[in-house]
Backbone as CSV, one residue per row, in Angstrom:
resi,resn,N_x,N_y,N_z,CA_x,CA_y,CA_z,C_x,C_y,C_z
1,MET,0.934,-1.241,-0.073,0.002,0.007,0.108,0.760,1.234,-0.044
2,SER,2.126,1.182,0.244,3.077,2.416,0.344,3.052,3.097,-1.027
3,GLY,2.536,2.344,-2.216,2.652,2.956,-3.498,1.462,3.892,-3.635
4,LEU,0.486,3.906,-2.989,-0.656,4.799,-3.053,-0.337,6.261,-2.653
5,LYS,-0.813,7.186,-3.443,-0.691,8.419,-3.105,-1.948,8.998,-2.303
6,GLN,-1.626,9.864,-1.177,-2.619,10.404,-0.380,-3.401,11.318,-1.161
7,PHE,-4.723,11.305,-0.998,-5.539,12.256,-1.729,-5.431,13.678,-1.341
8,ASP,-5.123,14.561,-2.313,-5.187,15.934,-2.052,-5.971,16.655,-2.964
9,ALA,-6.990,17.336,-2.504,-8.088,17.913,-3.342,-7.424,19.112,-4.245
10,ALA,-6.251,19.743,-3.745,-5.686,20.784,-4.532,-5.329,20.227,-5.918
11,ASP,-5.033,18.823,-6.008,-4.519,18.391,-7.346,-5.791,18.362,-8.344
12,TYR,-7.052,18.605,-7.938,-8.153,18.378,-8.857,-8.859,19.766,-8.990
13,LEU,-8.414,20.828,-8.406,-8.931,22.258,-8.552,-8.339,22.966,-9.623
14,ASP,-8.495,22.488,-10.757,-7.860,23.003,-11.832,-8.725,24.060,-12.874
15,SER,-9.854,24.416,-12.434,-10.772,25.287,-13.268,-11.486,26.208,-12.173
16,ASP,-11.804,27.498,-12.789,-12.669,28.307,-12.018,-13.821,27.645,-11.465
17,GLU,-14.503,26.867,-12.363,-15.808,26.234,-12.115,-15.717,25.262,-11.031
18,MET,-14.547,24.547,-11.160,-14.488,23.450,-10.118,-14.096,24.188,-8.621
19,ILE,-13.412,25.311,-8.762,-13.197,25.928,-7.395,-14.381,26.472,-6.856
20,ALA,-15.141,27.105,-7.737,-16.381,27.739,-7.274,-17.393,26.669,-6.635
21,GLU,-17.477,25.568,-7.244,-18.347,24.588,-6.737,-17.756,23.967,-5.545
22,TYR,-16.494,23.773,-5.416,-15.809,23.176,-4.209,-16.138,24.023,-3.120
23,LEU,-15.959,25.440,-3.288,-15.951,26.360,-2.088,-17.485,26.613,-1.693
24,SER,-18.413,26.394,-2.809,-19.987,26.710,-2.478,-20.261,25.472,-1.563
25,VAL,-19.939,24.293,-1.835,-20.313,23.188,-1.117,-19.759,23.227,0.293
26,ALA,-18.404,23.585,0.324,-17.892,23.598,1.645,-18.543,24.755,2.468
27,LEU,-18.937,25.793,1.912,-19.583,26.898,2.801,-21.049,26.588,3.128
28,GLU,-21.569,25.516,2.720,-22.940,24.963,3.202,-22.761,24.161,4.362
29,ASP,-21.517,23.520,4.650,-21.412,22.805,5.970,-21.354,23.733,7.128
30,GLU,-22.103,23.253,8.317,-22.155,24.028,9.430,-20.821,24.045,10.195
31,ASN,-19.828,23.191,9.818,-18.433,23.131,10.519,-17.583,24.173,9.788
32,PRO,-17.301,25.380,10.301,-16.439,26.275,9.620,-15.092,25.754,9.317
33,ASP,-14.576,24.602,9.936,-13.315,24.137,9.513,-13.463,23.560,8.254
34,VAL,-14.633,23.083,7.854,-14.742,22.492,6.411,-14.354,23.578,5.290
35,PHE,-14.947,24.964,5.505,-14.622,25.955,4.625,-13.159,26.454,4.683
36,LEU,-12.692,26.474,5.894,-11.295,26.835,5.912,-10.419,25.860,5.245
37,ALA,-10.716,24.637,5.310,-9.863,23.554,4.692,-10.098,23.721,3.166
38,ALA,-11.232,24.071,2.627,-11.520,24.148,1.145,-10.667,25.487,0.820
39,VAL,-10.728,26.413,1.529,-9.917,27.646,1.015,-8.505,27.415,0.950
40,SER,-8.006,26.664,2.043,-6.606,26.165,2.026,-6.359,25.418,0.809
41,ASP,-7.187,24.471,0.437,-7.008,23.593,-0.793,-6.913,24.436,-2.037
42,VAL,-7.654,25.353,-2.187,-7.687,26.319,-3.348,-6.504,26.993,-3.333
43,ALA,-6.036,27.711,-2.096,-4.917,28.392,-2.169,-3.506,27.585,-2.536
44,LYS,-3.668,26.239,-2.116,-2.526,25.252,-2.543,-2.513,25.088,-4.031
45,ALA,-3.830,24.941,-4.519,-3.998,24.698,-5.873,-3.394,26.021,-6.684
46,ARG,-3.599,27.192,-6.269,-3.248,28.408,-6.988,-1.889,28.794,-6.686
47,GLY,-1.333,28.146,-5.562,0.168,28.510,-5.219,0.103,29.356,-3.887
48,MET,0.387,28.777,-2.865,0.296,29.487,-1.457,1.204,30.779,-1.569
49,THR,2.504,30.669,-2.183,3.471,31.860,-2.121,2.702,33.009,-3.042
50,ALA,2.043,32.586,-4.180,1.545,33.678,-4.848,0.262,34.342,-4.227
51,ILE,-0.431,33.545,-3.538,-1.518,34.145,-2.711,-1.075,34.911,-1.534
52,ALA,-0.113,34.453,-0.991,0.540,35.244,0.357,1.036,36.573,-0.437
53,ASN,1.646,36.598,-1.524,2.003,37.823,-2.151,1.098,38.718,-2.542
54,SER,-0.038,38.230,-2.975,-1.129,39.050,-3.419,-1.957,39.588,-2.332
55,THR,-1.922,38.936,-1.267,-2.751,39.442,0.007,-1.945,40.310,0.912
56,GLY,-0.700,40.184,0.793,0.286,40.944,1.742,0.407,40.251,3.070
57,LEU,-0.083,38.978,3.068,0.071,38.050,4.194,1.355,37.261,4.015
58,GLY,2.172,36.982,5.124,3.254,36.013,5.084,2.758,34.637,4.935
59,ARG,3.470,33.748,4.222,3.230,32.371,3.934,2.782,31.771,5.526
60,GLU,3.701,31.863,6.261,3.322,31.139,7.555,1.981,31.735,8.182
61,SER,1.714,32.981,7.973,0.373,33.559,8.683,-0.696,32.836,7.830
62,LEU,-0.502,32.786,6.515,-1.583,32.280,5.755,-1.913,30.780,6.113
63,TYR,-0.865,30.025,6.268,-1.063,28.702,6.574,-1.620,28.584,7.861
64,LYS,-1.315,29.352,8.841,-1.962,29.380,10.237,-3.373,29.759,10.169
65,ALA,-3.768,30.839,9.287,-5.139,31.320,9.407,-6.073,30.109,8.779
66,LEU,-5.452,29.306,7.913,-6.288,28.366,7.115,-6.151,27.004,7.737
67,THR,-5.714,26.876,8.995,-5.642,25.538,9.628,-6.988,25.272,10.222
68,PRO,-7.425,23.995,10.194,-8.515,23.838,10.933,-8.552,24.097,12.478
69,GLY,-9.595,24.709,12.823,-9.638,25.139,14.195,-9.206,26.520,14.417
70,ALA,-8.503,27.203,13.454,-7.982,28.589,13.544,-9.370,29.413,13.561
71,LYS,-9.175,30.533,14.066,-10.132,31.513,14.008,-9.715,32.753,13.403
72,PRO,-9.632,32.671,12.060,-9.008,33.774,11.379,-9.969,35.104,11.458
73,ARG,-9.513,36.311,11.324,-10.363,37.376,11.201,-11.028,37.589,9.896
74,TYR,-12.272,38.084,9.917,-12.964,38.229,8.708,-12.240,39.053,7.661
75,GLU,-11.399,39.975,7.913,-10.584,40.665,6.943,-9.508,39.767,6.357
76,THR,-9.046,38.879,7.119,-8.137,37.921,6.697,-8.808,36.942,5.402
77,ILE,-9.845,36.490,5.839,-10.555,35.496,5.003,-10.958,36.398,3.538
78,ILE,-11.433,37.488,3.786,-11.840,38.326,2.699,-10.452,38.674,1.801
79,LYS,-9.324,38.947,2.345,-8.190,39.252,1.709,-7.750,37.892,0.800
80,VAL,-7.808,36.748,1.638,-7.539,35.387,0.960,-8.549,35.306,-0.354
81,LEU,-9.726,35.286,-0.151,-10.652,35.092,-1.213,-10.388,36.094,-2.399
82,HIS,-10.228,37.400,-2.091,-9.859,38.243,-3.084,-8.548,37.854,-3.671
83,GLY,-7.690,37.344,-3.117,-6.332,36.853,-3.648,-6.571,35.776,-4.638
84,LEU,-7.510,34.943,-4.387,-7.892,33.699,-5.094,-8.824,34.060,-6.200
85,GLY,-9.208,35.212,-6.199,-10.097,35.779,-7.322,-11.457,35.279,-7.216
86,VAL,-11.953,35.015,-5.799,-13.172,34.477,-5.353,-14.080,35.593,-4.863
87,LYS,-15.311,35.543,-5.263,-16.189,36.674,-4.617,-17.444,35.858,-4.026
88,LEU,-17.685,36.152,-2.638,-18.845,35.475,-2.033,-20.132,36.321,-2.466
89,THR,-21.249,35.689,-2.759,-22.549,36.379,-2.964,-23.563,35.587,-1.943
90,VAL,-24.459,36.450,-1.876,-25.786,35.986,-0.969,-26.872,36.043,-1.859
91,GLN,-27.732,34.749,-1.638,-28.929,34.587,-2.517,-30.057,34.247,-1.491
92,LEU,-31.191,34.661,-1.821,-32.385,34.387,-1.179,-33.130,33.333,-1.888
């Protein structure tokens, strides 16, 4: 079994449509860690260093903010989403 590669969602987030769907489904979960993990996966897919540079956050700070159990500030999440080119919308 050592030949099996561990699943990494970031390997499959290769289109804007896939990323949008992935984040939308994660946002529906009641557990905020699910959304943080999804944002982290997208950031890894897009390049954590590039996201850190575009948001003005250090890579270490970015990793810490997106760790399950973290309580990142709203402003931090908005910066990261903006750096990812993602816009949150509200629908009734």
